[in-house]
C-alpha positions as semicolon CSV with decimal commas, in nm:
position;residue;x (nm);y (nm);z (nm)
1;M;-1,496;0,111;-1,903
2;K;-1,148;0,018;-2,029
3;R;-0,856;0,214;-1,889
4;N;-0,563;0,306;-2,110
5;R;-0,241;0,306;-1,908
6;C;0,103;0,340;-2,068
7;N;0,288;0,110;-1,824
8;S;0,619;0,281;-1,906
9;I;0,948;0,176;-1,747
10;K;0,968;0,515;-1,575
11;D;0,629;0,478;-1,407
12;I;0,699;0,118;-1,307
13;C;1,021;0,233;-1,142
14;L;0,822;0,502;-0,959
15;I;0,595;0,230;-0,818
16;F;0,903;0,050;-0,686
17;L;1,010;0,378;-0,526
18;A;0,664;0,415;-0,370
19;I;0,694;0,061;-0,231
20;C;1,030;0,155;-0,077
21;F;0,861;0,442;0,107
22;L;0,560;0,233;0,207
23;A;0,781;-0,045;0,342
24;T;0,897;0,191;0,618
25;G;0,545;0,198;0,760
26;G;0,586;-0,110;0,978
27;I;0,909;0,030;1,124
28;F;0,752;0,361;1,228
29;V;0,438;0,193;1,363
30;K;0,656;-0,027;1,584
31;L;0,854;0,279;1,699
32;S;0,541;0,476;1,788
33;P;0,451;0,454;2,160
34;L;0,090;0,544;2,082
35;P;-0,177;0,275;2,032
36;P;-0,188;0,143;1,673
37;I;-0,509;0,306;1,551
38;N;-0,413;0,639;1,708
39;T;-0,083;0,608;1,524
40;G;-0,268;0,563;1,195
41;F;-0,490;0,861;1,277
42;Y;-0,195;1,097;1,326
43;R;-0,022;0,959;1,016
44;V;-0,314;1,087;0,808
45;L;-0,384;1,400;1,015
46;F;-0,029;1,534;0,985
47;S;-0,030;1,469;0,610
48;I;-0,307;1,726;0,550
49;P;-0,103;2,044;0,618
50;M;0,186;1,891;0,422
51;L;-0,041;1,843;0,118
52;L;-0,230;2,174;0,145
53;P;0,029;2,391;-0,042
54;F;-0,006;2,161;-0,346
55;I;-0,384;2,190;-0,374
56;K;-0,508;2,439;-0,634
57;K;-0,845;2,607;-0,601
58;S;-0,926;2,530;-0,965
59;D;-0,873;2,157;-0,908
60;V;-1,110;2,162;-0,612
61;Q;-1,377;2,358;-0,801
62;A;-1,360;2,107;-1,087
63;L;-1,465;1,818;-0,863
64;S;-1,820;1,690;-0,896
65;R;-2,023;1,572;-0,597
66;K;-1,987;1,212;-0,717
67;Q;-1,608;1,246;-0,738
68;I;-1,590;1,392;-0,388
69;M;-1,798;1,107;-0,246
70;T;-1,582;0,851;-0,427
71;I;-1,266;1,011;-0,290
72;I;-1,412;1,000;0,062
73;L;-1,494;0,632;0,004
74;A;-1,131;0,569;-0,094
75;G;-1,030;0,728;0,235
76;A;-1,268;0,501;0,423
77;F;-1,106;0,197;0,260
78;L;-0,763;0,325;0,364
79;A;-0,893;0,367;0,719
80;G;-0,990;0,000;0,718
81;D;-0,642;-0,093;0,599
82;L;-0,470;0,117;0,867
83;T;-0,700;-0,010;1,143
84;F;-0,645;-0,377;1,066
85;W;-0,277;-0,360;0,967
86;N;-0,157;-0,139;1,253
87;S;-0,352;-0,352;1,501
88;S;-0,204;-0,675;1,362
89;F;0,143;-0,587;1,496
90;S;0,012;-0,644;1,849
91;Y;-0,070;-1,007;1,771
92;T;0,157;-1,129;1,493
93;S;0,509;-1,082;1,364
94;V;0,617;-0,803;1,131
95;A;0,703;-1,076;0,878
96;N;0,350;-1,218;0,883
97;A;0,193;-0,873;0,864
98;N;0,411;-0,764;0,570
99;L;0,337;-1,080;0,376
100;L;-0,039;-1,101;0,429
101;V;-0,118;-0,731;0,384
102;N;0,049;-0,737;0,043
103;L;-0,168;-1,013;-0,099
104;T;-0,366;-0,740;-0,277
105;P;-0,322;-0,897;-0,624
106;F;-0,569;-1,171;-0,528
107;T;-0,836;-0,899;-0,499
108;V;-0,716;-0,640;-0,752
109;I;-0,641;-0,869;-1,047
110;P;-0,983;-1,041;-1,065
111;V;-1,166;-0,710;-1,014
112;S;-0,951;-0,540;-1,280
113;Y;-1,023;-0,821;-1,524
114;F;-1,400;-0,798;-1,489
115;L;-1,442;-0,426;-1,414
116;F;-1,169;-0,263;-1,623
117;K;-1,125;-0,538;-1,887
118;E;-0,751;-0,561;-1,824
119;K;-0,594;-0,853;-2,009
120;M;-0,453;-1,143;-1,808
121;T;-0,201;-1,296;-2,049
122;P;-0,024;-1,625;-1,970
123;K;0,308;-1,441;-1,935
124;F;0,161;-1,193;-1,687
125;L;0,002;-1,470;-1,481
126;L;0,331;-1,663;-1,487
127;G;0,509;-1,352;-1,361
128;G;0,254;-1,319;-1,082
129;L;0,297;-1,683;-0,982
130;V;0,677;-1,657;-0,983
131;T;0,658;-1,339;-0,772
132;L;0,433;-1,507;-0,517
133;V;0,666;-1,810;-0,498
134;G;0,961;-1,578;-0,435
135;V;0,782;-1,398;-0,152
136;L;0,674;-1,728;0,007
137;V;1,032;-1,860;-0,009
138;L;1,156;-1,538;0,150
139;M;0,908;-1,563;0,436
140;A;0,924;-1,942;0,483
141;N;1,147;-1,927;0,790
142;K;0,980;-1,619;0,937
143;V;0,607;-1,676;0,905
144;S;0,437;-1,845;1,196
145;L;0,092;-1,999;1,164
146;S;0,051;-2,088;1,531
147;S;-0,294;-2,049;1,685
148;D;-0,190;-1,757;1,906
149;R;-0,110;-1,554;1,595
150;L;-0,427;-1,641;1,406
151;L;-0,595;-1,314;1,505
152;G;-0,302;-1,101;1,391
153;D;-0,272;-1,290;1,063
154;S;-0,647;-1,251;1,005
155;L;-0,620;-0,876;1,069
156;S;-0,337;-0,848;0,816
157;L;-0,533;-1,043;0,559
158;G;-0,835;-0,820;0,619
159;A;-0,611;-0,516;0,573
160;S;-0,505;-0,646;0,231
161;I;-0,868;-0,651;0,116
162;F;-0,930;-0,294;0,232
163;Y;-0,605;-0,180;0,070
164;A;-0,698;-0,353;-0,255
165;M;-1,031;-0,168;-0,257
166;F;-0,845;0,158;-0,191
167;M;-0,619;0,091;-0,491
168;I;-0,913;0,004;-0,717
169;T;-1,106;0,317;-0,616
170;V;-0,805;0,545;-0,666
171;Y;-0,732;0,373;-0,998
172;Q;-1,081;0,458;-1,117
173;L;-1,054;0,818;-0,995
174;R;-0,718;0,880;-1,159
175;D;-0,881;0,907;-1,502
176;T;-1,014;1,250;-1,406
177;V;-0,866;1,355;-1,070
178;K;-0,508;1,444;-0,977
179;S;-0,333;1,224;-0,721
180;N;-0,260;1,509;-0,478
181;V;-0,628;1,605;-0,474
182;I;-0,725;1,243;-0,406
183;M;-0,477;1,211;-0,121
184;F;-0,586;1,541;0,034
185;F;-0,962;1,485;0,035
186;S;-0,945;1,111;0,102
187;A;-0,762;1,197;0,424
188;F;-1,085;1,340;0,566
189;G;-1,270;1,017;0,494
190;T;-0,989;0,823;0,659
191;L;-0,989;1,048;0,966
192;L;-1,366;1,026;1,006
193;V;-1,364;0,645;1,011
194;L;-1,054;0,623;1,232
195;A;-1,201;0,872;1,480
196;V;-1,511;0,654;1,520
197;V;-1,300;0,340;1,564
198;I;-1,073;0,512;1,819
199;F;-1,374;0,640;2,014
200;L;-1,513;0,286;2,034
201;T;-1,184;0,110;2,113
202;E;-0,860;0,278;2,221
203;G;-0,969;0,626;2,323
204;F;-0,782;0,933;2,199
205;Y;-0,416;0,987;2,286
206;L;-0,202;1,296;2,232
207;P;0,173;1,278;2,164
208;Q;0,339;1,418;2,477
209;N;0,691;1,492;2,357
210;I;0,917;1,505;2,053
211;A;1,007;1,136;2,088
212;E;0,640;1,042;2,048
213;L;0,586;1,298;1,772
214;L;0,876;1,203;1,542
215;P;0,750;0,856;1,435
216;L;0,411;1,009;1,355
217;L;0,564;1,284;1,142
218;A;0,780;1,027;0,966
219;L;0,473;0,816;0,891
220;A;0,292;1,120;0,751
221;L;0,579;1,232;0,529
222;V;0,741;0,904;0,421
223;S;0,457;0,652;0,424
224;Q;0,149;0,864;0,358
225;I;0,272;1,137;0,124
226;L;0,581;0,994;-0,046
227;G;0,463;0,632;-0,042
228;Q;0,084;0,643;-0,067
229;G;0,082;0,964;-0,269
230;L;0,334;0,839;-0,523
231;L;0,146;0,512;-0,560
232;A;-0,177;0,707;-0,620
233;Y;0,002;0,906;-0,890
234;C;0,127;0,588;-1,055
235;L;-0,221;0,437;-1,058
236;G;-0,298;0,693;-1,326
237;K;-0,009;0,561;-1,536
238;V;0,011;0,184;-1,475
239;N;-0,255;-0,087;-1,490
240;A;-0,406;-0,181;-1,154
241;S;-0,312;-0,548;-1,196
242;L;0,057;-0,474;-1,250
243;S;0,059;-0,212;-0,974
244;S;-0,084;-0,458;-0,722
245;L;0,162;-0,725;-0,833
246;I;0,456;-0,492;-0,775
247;T;0,328;-0,416;-0,424
248;L;0,375;-0,787;-0,352
249;S;0,749;-0,718;-0,353
250;Q;0,720;-0,504;-0,038
251;P;0,837;-0,789;0,192
252;V;1,155;-0,801;-0,018
253;V;1,215;-0,431;0,047
254;A;1,139;-0,482;0,417
255;A;1,397;-0,765;0,428
256;L;1,657;-0,538;0,269
257;Y;1,577;-0,267;0,524
258;A;1,626;-0,518;0,805
259;W;1,964;-0,612;0,653
260;V;2,081;-0,251;0,626
261;I;1,922;-0,094;0,936
262;F;1,910;-0,382;1,183
263;Q;2,205;-0,584;1,045
264;E;1,986;-0,891;0,998
265;N;2,172;-1,148;0,791
266;L;2,055;-1,231;0,440
267;N;2,114;-1,604;0,402
268;L;2,128;-1,791;0,074
269;Q;1,757;-1,869;0,089
270;S;1,672;-1,500;0,126
271;V;1,895;-1,400;-0,165
272;I;1,743;-1,670;-0,388
273;A;1,393;-1,560;-0,287
274;I;1,467;-1,196;-0,370
275;V;1,600;-1,297;-0,712
276;I;1,291;-1,512;-0,781
277;T;1,060;-1,227;-0,680
278;L;1,235;-0,975;-0,903
279;I;1,227;-1,221;-1,196
280;G;0,852;-1,262;-1,149
281;V;0,790;-0,888;-1,147
282;Y;1,018;-0,852;-1,451
283;L;0,819;-1,112;-1,646
284;A;0,489;-0,940;-1,571
285;K;0,636;-0,598;-1,639
286;T;0,788;-0,709;-1,970
287;Q;0,451;-0,839;-2,088
288;T;0,271;-0,512;-2,017
289;V;0,546;-0,301;-2,174
290;E;0,539;-0,520;-2,488
291;E;0,162;-0,476;-2,512
292;N;0,201;-0,099;-2,480
293;E;0,461;-0,089;-2,758
294;K;0,234;-0,291;-2,988
295;A;-0,052;-0,055;-2,916
C-alpha cells in the first residue's frame, strides 16, 4: 500500500527538533548510575503517567485488536533498540554508539521502497550519500574499530536494526492511529520485553535518591516523549525514507551538544563535516518537497 505523506518544510523541521531531543539520550544514559537496561526500563515506565492525560477514551475504543498487537510489536522493537544501545555504552565510545545506531536508513530505505513503494530518485540517493559522507568525516577521528570495542559496536549496529523496524512499524500505524496513542500503548510492549531481559541479566534496581531519579525522569520526558513521541508524530507526515535519513544527522547534533555543554572544540574537520551533512539532508529534502509540490 502506497503512503501519501506531504513532506512539508514544517514537518521536516519538526523531525530535526525530535532529533535534537533524541540526541540527549546518550548523555542521560551515561549520567544514570543504574545499569543500562534498567535505565531504559525506567525511561519508558515514567513516560506512561506523563502520556496518560493526553489519551482519549474514544481513541482507545477505536483501536482494533490487530492495531493493538501491532502497537505492542512496535514497543518490542523499541525494547530491542534500548537494550542493545544502552548496553553498548559499556563497551564502546559514545561516538561509535551514536554513529552506528543511526545507520537506520540502510534498513528503512530498502524496506520503504519495496513495502511502501516510496520513490528513490537519483537526487534523493545523492543526498543520502552526501549525508553519510558528512557523518563519516565528522566521526573519523573519534570512531575506534579496535577489537576490544567490537562487541559494543556490534550492539550499536544491532540497535539500529531494531530502531529501523520500530520506525517502519510506527510509520505503517500512523495512517490510522494517533502518535500519542502509539507511544502510550507501545510502552507496555517495551516494558514487557525489557522486564524479561532484566530478569535474565541485570536484575531489577530501584532508584535510591533524587540524584539517581533525575536522569531517568529526563530520559522519560526529553528522549521518550519529546523525542520519540515527536518523531512518531512526524512519521505520519513525512516519508519513512526521508525521516530515517534525517535521523542520520543525530551525531552532528551530539557533536554540537558536546561543544556547548562540555566545551569540546569543533575543529575545521568537524565544521566541514557538519556542513556536508546538512547539504546532504537539504538535497534529499528538496527532492521530496519538489515531488510534493508537483503532486
